[in-house]
C-alpha positions as CSV (number, residue, x, y, z in Angstrom):
1,M,-15.8,12.0,-47.8
2,S,-18.5,10.8,-50.2
3,H,-18.1,11.0,-53.9
4,A,-20.9,11.6,-56.4
5,T,-21.0,9.1,-59.2
6,F,-23.0,8.7,-62.4
7,H,-23.2,5.7,-64.8
8,C,-24.5,5.7,-68.4
9,G,-24.3,2.9,-70.9
10,F,-24.0,3.3,-74.7
11,V,-23.5,1.3,-78.0
12,V,-22.1,2.8,-81.2
13,A,-24.1,1.4,-84.1
14,N,-22.3,-0.7,-86.7
15,D,-23.6,1.7,-89.4
16,H,-22.4,5.0,-87.8
17,P,-21.1,7.3,-90.5
18,S,-17.7,7.9,-88.9
19,L,-16.7,4.2,-88.8
20,P,-15.7,3.6,-92.5
21,G,-12.9,6.1,-92.2
22,H,-11.6,4.8,-88.8
23,F,-10.3,2.3,-90.1
24,P,-11.5,0.9,-93.5
25,G,-12.1,-2.8,-93.2
26,S,-11.5,-2.9,-89.4
27,P,-13.6,-0.2,-87.8
28,L,-12.9,1.1,-84.3
29,V,-14.9,3.7,-82.5
30,P,-12.9,6.9,-82.7
31,G,-11.7,8.5,-79.4
32,V,-13.7,11.7,-80.1
33,M,-16.9,9.6,-80.1
34,L,-15.9,8.2,-76.7
35,L,-15.5,11.8,-75.5
36,E,-18.8,12.7,-77.0
37,Q,-20.4,10.0,-74.7
38,V,-18.6,11.6,-71.7
39,A,-20.1,15.0,-72.7
40,L,-23.6,13.4,-73.0
41,A,-23.2,11.8,-69.6
42,L,-22.1,15.0,-68.1
43,H,-25.1,16.8,-69.5
44,A,-27.5,14.1,-68.3
45,W,-25.9,14.1,-64.8
46,R,-25.4,17.8,-64.1
47,G,-27.0,19.6,-67.0
48,E,-23.6,20.9,-68.0
49,R,-21.8,21.1,-71.3
50,L,-18.3,19.8,-71.7
51,A,-16.1,22.9,-71.5
52,R,-12.7,21.3,-71.4
53,V,-11.0,17.9,-71.5
54,Q,-8.3,18.2,-68.8
55,E,-6.8,14.8,-69.6
56,A,-7.7,11.7,-71.6
57,K,-6.0,8.4,-72.0
58,F,-7.3,5.7,-74.4
59,V,-6.0,2.3,-73.4
60,A,-8.1,-0.2,-75.4
61,P,-10.3,-0.1,-78.5
62,L,-14.1,-0.2,-78.6
63,L,-15.6,-2.0,-81.6
64,P,-18.9,-1.0,-83.2
65,G,-21.9,-2.8,-81.6
66,Q,-20.1,-3.4,-78.3
67,H,-21.8,-2.1,-75.1
68,A,-19.7,0.2,-73.0
69,Q,-20.3,2.3,-69.9
70,V,-19.2,5.8,-68.9
71,T,-18.7,6.4,-65.2
72,L,-18.3,10.0,-64.0
73,T,-17.1,10.6,-60.5
74,E,-16.8,14.0,-58.8
75,A,-14.1,14.3,-56.2
76,H,-12.0,17.2,-55.0
77,G,-13.7,19.6,-57.4
78,R,-12.8,17.5,-60.5
79,V,-15.0,15.3,-62.7
80,R,-13.1,12.1,-63.5
81,F,-14.3,9.7,-66.2
82,E,-13.8,6.0,-67.0
83,I,-15.2,4.1,-70.0
84,R,-15.3,0.4,-69.6
85,R,-16.5,-2.6,-71.6
86,D,-17.4,-5.1,-68.9
87,D,-14.4,-5.0,-66.6
88,E,-11.9,-3.8,-69.2
89,L,-10.8,-0.2,-69.0
90,L,-11.0,1.6,-72.4
91,A,-10.4,5.2,-71.5
92,R,-10.0,7.4,-68.5
93,G,-9.4,11.1,-67.7
94,A,-10.8,14.3,-66.3
95,V,-13.2,16.9,-67.8
96,E,-14.5,20.3,-66.8
97,G,-18.1,21.2,-67.2
98,A,-19.8,24.6,-67.6
99,A,-23.4,25.8,-67.4
């Protein structure tokens, strides 16, 4: 069985307005911003909006200015996502899209 896959890279700028509050002096990219990248990738891939996050696990931090990649894979009626920086897994989960 073949699986449809989509890849999309991104970088969160060092001066993004959400960073000073997450965390002052040692900014990390907030998880909600990672999910926003999943939503943007889903829209670019299938023209769908993100309707629901079925599951999400954040396993390593992303720092501002670092390049990361979202991979979406459709299998068995579900859209799974992974976010990686090089070979390191940062987040994974499943989402549901809607027209």
